[in-house]
N, C-alpha and C positions, 0 to 999 in steps of 0.2 A: 760491351754494347751488344754483342751478339746473343748473350744469355737474356738480356732484358726484353728483346722482341717477343720471345714466346710467352713471357709473363704478361706483357701488355696485351697480346692477342688473346690469352686466357682471360684477362680481366675484362676486355671488351665483350668476349663471348658471354661470359658469366653475367655481366650487367645487361646485356641484351636479352638473355634468358629470363632474367628477373623481371625486366621491364615487360616482356611478352606475357609472362605469368601474371602481373599486375593488370595489365590490360585485359586479359581473359577473365580474371576474377571480377573486375568492374563491369565488363560486358555482361557477364553472367548475372550479376546483381541487377543490372538495369533491365535485362530481359525478364528476370522474375517480377520486378516492379511493374513492367508494362503488361505482362500476362495477368497479374492481379487486378490491374485497372481495367483490362478488357474482358475479364470473366463475367462481371455483372451484364455487361452488354451482349455477350455471347448467349448467356442464359435468357435474357430478355428476348433475343432473336428467336431462340428455340420456342419459347412460349408464344410469341406471335406467329411462328409458322404453324404450331398446333391449332391456334385459334383460327387461323385463315383456313386450314384444312377442315376444320369443323364447320366453319361457316359455307365453305363450298359444298360439303357434303349435305347440309341442311337445306341449301338452295336447290341442289339437284333433286332431293327427296320432295321438296315443295313443288318443283315443276312437274315431276312425275305424277304427283297426286292431282295437280291441276289438270294435267292432260288427260289423266283417266277420268276425272269428272266430266270434262268437256268432250271426250270422245267416249261414249259408252260402248261397251262391247256389244256388237249386233249378233243375234243368234240366227 
């Protein structure tokens, strides 16, 4: 009976390591799947940020032109 306990402990440790490895692999696969589904959303958000930046820049340019037209430089 005394020699059976180390084998049981070894078996439990081995099964535990295999279970943790399986969980890690499944988690890794799920993470890849989630990242692939989020990638188009991330790309669209980057595009929208660029578009917003361009719109802000054009609005500021338009405001400067209007202010320059309304306030002519006096000599």
